[in-house]
N, C-alpha and C positions, 0 to 999 in steps of 0.2 A: 764407500760413501759415508759421510757424516751428516747427521741431523742435529742441529744446534738448538738447545733449550733456551728459553727466555733469559735465564740467569747468566748464561754465557755472554750474551750481549750486554746485559746490565752491569755485571761485574767488570767486564773489560772496559766499558765506558767510564764507570765510576772509580775504578781502582787501578787495574793493571796497565791498560792501554788507552788512556785518554787521547782523544783526537788531537789535542794541541801538542802533545809530546811524543806520541807513538803512532803516527799516521801509517807506518809500514804494516802494522797489524791489520788495519782496516783495508789497506791495499791488497794484502795477502788474502783476506777473506773474499774479496771480489775476484781476484785471480783464481783462487781455489774453486770458487763458484763457477766461473767461466770454464774451468777445467773439468767440471762435473763431479767434484768431490765434496763440496760443502753446500748445504742447503738448510732451510728451515721450513716451517709450515705456517699456514694462515692463522692458526690459533696463537702462535707466538707473536705474529704481527698484531693480532687483536690485543694481546696482553701489553705489548709495548705501546700501543696507541692510547693507553690510559693516561699517559703523561706526554704531552707534546713538547719534548725537549730535543736537544741536538741529536740524541741517539735515535729517537723516533723519526726525525726528519731524514737522517742518513738512511735508515732502514726503508722508509717510504720511497726514497730516491732509487733504491736497488730492489724494491719489492718484486718487480716483474721477473727478475732472474733468481733472486734468493729463495723465493717461495716455490717449493716443488709441488707439482700437480698432485692432487689426491689420487692414489692408485684406484683402479677399478674394483679391486677386492678389499678396499678399506673397511667396509662395513663388516666383513667376515672377521677381520682382525680386531675391530672395535668390540664386536660381540665376544671374541675370545678373551680380551682383556677384562671386559665386564663380567664374564662368567668366572674368571679367576678371582676377581675381587669379591664376588658374591660367595664364593666357596671358601673364603678365608675368614678369620675371626676379626675382621675390621669392623669398627663401629659404623653404623649407617651414615652419620654425619661426616666421617672421614672418607667414606666411599663417595658421597655426594660432592664433597670438596674436590676430590681427585678427578671425578668425572666432569666437573665444571671447568677444570683447568686445561691448559695445553698438554699437560703431562700424559694423560692416557692417549691422546691423539698422536703425540710424537712417537709413543711406543708402538701404536698400531701402524703408523707409517713405516717405522723401522722394520717391523715384522714383514710388511708387504715388500719393501724395497731391499730387504736383507742388508740393512745398513746399521751403523753404530749410532747410538744415542750419545750425545755429548752434553754433559751437565756438571754443575758444581755440587749437586746434591750428593749426599752420602747415605748409606743404608741406615746407620744409626743416627737418630735425631730425636726431635721432640716426640714424646709418646703420643700415640693416637693419630699421627699424621702419616699418610702413605707417601713413600718416596719412590721416585723413578728407578733408582738402582735396585731396590727390593723387588719391584714388579718385573724389571728386566731380567733379574736373576731367575725368578720363577718361570719366565717364559723363554729363557735361553736366548735373550737378545743382548748383544754386547753393549755395555754401557761404560763409557770412559769419561775422564775429566778433560777440560780443554788443554791442559798441559801435556797430557798423554797424546792428544791429537797432534799438537805442535811438535812433540818429540818424534812422532812417527813420520810426519810430513816434512820435517826439517826445513821450515822456511828460515831464511836468514834476514834478520832485521839489522841493517848496517847503520852505524852511527853517522849522522850527517851534522857536522858542526856549524853548518850554515855559513853566512858571510858576516 
């Protein structure tokens, strides 16, 4: 199972798979969701709701199925992530920023569901910012980018020249 980070939706919408020229990607997300392999979390929905654009409207239409239920043991894993952050050399403002985002919640969900986190984030980035792949690595949670997910799942987006 895959849990998709906010930036997976935003980058797909803005860059790689715009609704107007690549509807097959969005159809595949719904199909994969209905097949029980692609989900996201409430915190991602909350981040997307900051801008009422076509992406948010699409997500809102599919919210009931895309959003996975919080697991019963979520708080256990939230505490585990929090403990890890406190035990590292991260600056307090970086920890606070990470804890306010969907990032720590998606990792806790992935730990509970034993699923993969899908994000465009990479470990090396702006100094002082905590990144999902770095924390996933510390917690032994698999973290991949969307292209790795697509290669693994092998959806086929067939060209339709229309009429």
